[in-house]
N, C-alpha and C positions, 0 to 999 in steps of 0.2 A: 376167393375174391369177394363173395357176397358178405362175408363177415367183416372184412376190413374196409369196405367201400365207405361207410359213414365216417370212419376214422380218417381215411385219406382225404375225404372232403373237408373235414375240419382242419386238418394240417395244411392243406392247400390254401384254404381261406385265411388261416392264421398267417401264413407266409406272405400273403398279399395284404395283410393288415386290415382285414375286414372280419365281421362276425357272420358266420354262416349257420343258419338254423336248420337242423335236420330232424327227420322223423326216424328214431332209432329202430322202429319196428320194420321199416321197409327201406330206409336209406334214401327216401325221396327228398330232393332239395326243395325247400320252401321259399328260399330267396334266390333270385337269379345269380349265377356265378359269372364273373367277368374275367378272372385271371386265366391266362393261356394254359398254364399247367393243368388246372382242374378240367378245363374244357377238353384238352387232349385226352385226359384220363377217361372222361365220360365217352368220348368217341371210341376209345379202345374197348370200353365195356360192351359196346354193341357187337363185338366179335367174341365175347367170352363164351365158353362152352356151356355155362350154366344159364338156362333160359330166364331164371329169375333175375340174374344180373343184367341180362339184355333188356328185360322189361324195366328195371330200375333206371338203367341208362337212358332209355327212351323217355321215361317220365321226367327225368332231370333235364334232358335236352329240350323238352317241351317248354320249359321256362326261359330258355335262352333264345330259341327261335332263330338260329343262324341259318340263312339260306344255303351255306356251304355244307351243312349236314344232311340236306334233303336226299341226296343220292344214296347215301348209306342207309338212311331211314326207309326210303322207298324199297331198297333191296330186301329189307326185313319183312316186307309184305308177303314174301314167299317163304318165310322161315318154316322149318318143319314143325314147330310148336305153334298150335293154334292161338294160344294166349299172346305170344309174341307178335304174330301176324295181326291180331286184333288191335294191340296197342300201337303198332306201326301205322295202321290205317286211321287211328284216331288222332295222330299227331297233327299239330297245326300246319297249315300250308305255308310255304315261304312267302314272306312279305314282299319280296322283290317282284313277284308276279302280280299284275293288276287283278284286283278282285271285284271291281265294279263292272256289272254287266252293261252292254251297250243299250241304246234306246230300244232296239228290237232284239230281244234275246235269241230269237230264231236264227239270227246271223251267226251265232257262235255254236250252234248245234252240230255244225259240220266241220268245226275247227279240228286241226290235228292234235292240239293240246287237250289232254284229258281234263285238265283243270279248267280251261275255258268252257268246255262242254258242261262240266259240273256246275260252274257258276251260272251258265245259261239255264240249266234245269232248275236250279234253286230259285233263280229270278222268276221263271215262269210260275213256279209254285207260289212264291211270295206275292206276286202281283195278280194271282188268280187268273192267268191268261188261259182260260179254258179252251179257247179256239186252237191253241197250240198243242193241246194234249195228244191229238193223234200223231204228232211228230215224235213223241217220246218213246213209244215201244221199240222203234228201230234201234235205239241206243242200248237195249237190253242184250244185244249180241256182242257188245264190247267186251274185250278181255279184262277190263278194269272192274273189279268187283265193287269198289267204292262208288263208281259212277252208276253201276247197275242198282246199287242200293238207293242212291239218291233218286233215280228214276222211279223206282217203286214207291218211295215215300212221296214224291211229287204227284204221282197218279192218285194216291190216296187222298192227298190234300185238295186236288183239283175237283174231285167228285164228278169226273167226266166219264164214267163207265170204265172201259178198258179191262173188264173182268177177265176176259179171255187171255189177254197178255199177262196179267198178274197170275192167273192160275197156271199158265204154262211155265212161268218163271218159278213159281213155288215148286212145281213138279220136277223141273230139270236142273235148277241151279245147284252148283256144288258148294257154294259159300253159305254157311249157316246164317250169317247176318243178312244176306240177300233174301234167303227163304223167309226169315223172320219179317223183313220189311214187306215182302209180297203178301204174306198172310195178314199182317196188320193193315196193309192198304186195302185188302178185301174187306176187312172188318170196318175200316173207315168208310168205305162205299156204302155198306149197310143196306144193300139191295137184296131182293129175293134171288137175283141171279148170282150175286156174290156168295150168299148163304148156300145156295145149291152147289156152287163150285167147291166150297169148303167141305160140305157134306160128302161130295164125291171123292175128295182127297183122303177121306178117312179110310178108304179101301186101297190106297196106293201101296205099291210093293215096298217103297222105301219107308222105313220107320221114322226117319227124320221129318218126312212130309206129313205123315199121320200125326206126329207130335205137334207140329205147328198148326195144322188144321184144327186139332182138338183144342189147343190153347186159344186160338182165335174164337172158336165157337163158344167157349166158356165165358167170353166177355160180351157175347151178343145180346144178353139180357132178353132172350126169347125162350121161355121154358119149352116150347114145342120142339126145339132143336136138340133136346136131351135124348130122345129115343135113338137116333143113329149112333150116339156115343156109347150106349149100353154094351154093344158087342166089343168095344175096345177095352172093357174092364178085364177081359181075358186075353188081351194082346200078349204075344210072346215077348215083346220088348217092354221091360218094366217101366221105362220112362214114359212110354205111350199110355200104358194102363194107368199109371200114376196121374198123368196129365188129364186123362179122361175122367178119373174120379174127382179131381179138383174142379173140372169144368162142370160136372153134374152138381157138385155142391153149390157152385155159383148160380147155375141156372134155376135151381130150386124147384124142379118139377117133382111133385110127390110120387110120380110113377117110377122114379129112379131109386127109391128106397129098397124095393124088393131086389133088383139086380145087385145093388151094393151089398146087401146082406147075404145073398147067395154066393157071391164071389169072394167075400171077405176071408173065410177060412181057407180058401184055395190059393190065395195070393202070397207072394213073398212080402217080407216085412216092409220093404221100401214102398210097395204099393198099398199095403194095409194102412200105413201111416196116413195117406191121403184119403183112403176110404173111411177111416175112423173120423177124420176131420169133417168129411162130407156128411156122415151120419149125425155128427154133432150139430152141423148147420141145419139139418132137417129136424133135430130134436126127436129122433126116432127112438121111442121107448123100447120097442122090440129089439133094439140093438144092444141094450144093456147086458144081457147074458153073454153076448158074443164079445163085448168090449172088456168085460172084467178080466178074463184070462190074459188079455193082451197087456195088462198092467205088469205081468211077470214074464214078458216075452224075451227080455234080455236086450232088446233094441231100445236105446235111450229115446230116439225120436218117436218111435211107435208108442212107447209107454207114455211119453209126454202128450202126444196127440190124443191118445185114448183117455187120459185123465182130463184133458181139456174138453173132449166130447162129452164125457160123463157129467161134467159140471154144467154144460149147456143143456143137456137133455133134462136134467133136473130130477132124476129118480133117486130118492134117498137110499135106495138099496145099495148104492155104490159107496156110501160113507165109510163103512168099516174097512173096505179094501184101500180106500184113499188114505185113511188114517194110518194104516200100516206102512205106507210109503214114507211117511214122515219119521218113522222109527227105524226102518231098515236102511240105515245110512250107507252100508257097504254094498247094498244090492242096487239101489237107485241113485242116479246122478242128480246134480242140481237142477237141470231143466225139468226133470220129472217131479221133483219136490216142489218146484215153483208152480207147476200146473196143478199139482195135487192140492196145495194150499188155496190156490185160486178157485178150484172146483169146490172145495169144502165151503168156501165163503159163498159161492153161488148157490150151493145146496142148503144154505142156512144152518149149517152145523155150528153148534155153540159148545161142543164138548172138546174141541182141540185148542182151547185158549192157552192152557198150560204149555202144550208143545209149541205153539206159535211163539209164546214168550221165550221159550228156550232157544228156538231157532234165531230169534232176534238178538238175545243178550248173552248167550253162552257159546263156548267153543264146543260144538256138537259133532264136528266132522272128525272121525278117527284118522290117525296119521297113517301114511303109507309105510311099507316095510323100511326099516332103517331110520325112521323118524319117530320121535317120542312125544312131540308136542301136538296136541289137538288144535284144530283151527276153526275159525268161524265159517259159516256157510257162505255161499256166494251172495253178492249184493242183491241179485235178482230174487233169490229165495227170501232173504231178510226183508226186502221191500214188500213182497207178498204177505209176509208175516205181519208187517205193519198195517197193511190194508185190512188184513183179517181182524186185527185188534181194533182198528177203527170201526169195522163192521159190528163188532161186539158192543162198542159204544159206552163202555164203563169208564167213568172219569178216573177212577182209581188205577186203571191200567197205565195211564200216563205217568203217574208217580212211581208205579212199580218198575216200568222199563227204564225210566230215568235213573232210578236207584240201582238197578242191576247192571246197567251198562258200565263196563270198566275201561274200555279202550275207545278212543275217538273213532266213530264210524267214518266211512268215506264221505266226501262232500255230497255225492249223489244221494247216498242213503240219508244223510242229514236233512237234505231238502225234503225228502218224503216224511221224515220224522217230524219236522217242524209243522208240516201241514196237519199231521195227525194230532200233534200237541194242541194246535189251534182248534181243531174240531172237538177234542175231548175236554179241553180246559177253558176254551174261549179266550186264551191269551195269544199274543203274537210273538213269534220267535224269528231270529235271524241266524242263518247258517254261516259261520265264519269260514274263511279260506284257511287251508292248512298247508298250502304250497306257495312258493314265491310266484309272482306273476310278472311278466315282462311286457312292457308296452313299447311298441315301435312307433317312431315318428315317420311321417311320410318323407321328410327331408333327409333322414339319416337312418343308418342301421344300428346306431347306438341304442342300447336298451336301458330302461329305467327299472330298478328292482324295488319291490315293495315286500319285504319279508313279513310273514304273518305268523304269529305264535298264539293260536287260540287257547283260551283258558277252558279248563274243564273238558266237556264233551264237544266243544265247538258249536254249541247252540245257545244263543243268548236271548233272553227275554227282552222285548222292546217295551220299555215303560214310557207312557205318555203323561205329560204333566196335566 
């Protein structure tokens, strides 16, 4: 079903005599569909066994906003798949229901309609009716998770205390979006009481609660809150330990460097990745011997994070290992090479100019089994190579890479190249488009096509009289 959904959308639109623009990666409709056949097909997709198709159907129906679809959409709020439930809860509310709150929003807080109560809660938060804040915690017992989330968000915006209610909700709620809203509301309160409540939640028996508490404390911008997070670096739940490491990097308390170094070799790769990032934020020189072996860990994200950290730390001892990454094409992936080039530039290395030029202009990526043609590196790696050449600052490098480029680079890469050309040569260039562009009028779905056939490498010097 998910493979033919975009095709069916196009066929249905063509049958109705209209142009329908789709995103072929996801099948999301970008222009509202009006014909009955397509609308019925989208409704049917909500019952598909594939959760991805159900999500795509919800996204498409969000552009139509037919009140008749609401019952089916609301039923998906209890779907077995969390992503489907989340998408259903994000759907626009039916326009047939009045959305304007009364003069006194408190009048709607006891309405039977969940939507009316939600509108009242939002109005109280928007109008900053702090005096009504004590009425909101009672709504946290409602079975509707969307309403509970709006109550938590409102309490955070009103800045009227209620730390106890938010803490209890963080500890007991089964919906991850509500727990996130409760933790962020405590963060918004930014009081000593709220901070103490979050610190207390770091010892909670539920890993999801510890996770949200650590995440909120990491954004508190108070280095003294780092100490209670140190114990979580050894948490048995990797997501909690990883979040604690990231929080420590944000809080920037120098006392956190030693716990991070001690726990780094004992942790799984997914946690080491954030620990390496945090040590890079601290610019911990003592971490260099521990980070260098991680460049060969086999985990792409960990290798990339370690390379980035080594670049931030600034110890030139890392240069030889980083240079090897640019050569071992079959061992390290594009994200690792990108961070390695960036780190070499940060470290002031000037010996990798030749390899940076090759990464930019040559097909350096060996083919997979069964394929015989080599390919260019990713645009992200080539972009970092351009930045490295700009750092070197030799004007002749511009002539060299313009002479060695044989194929038109992507438009995104050309935009970076013209900036470097201007920096090295003092001349101004323009990156031409290589794809047709369609312009839609507000009054019509008819498109206007402007074919582009760039000459040469798609970068044209702008000459001024």
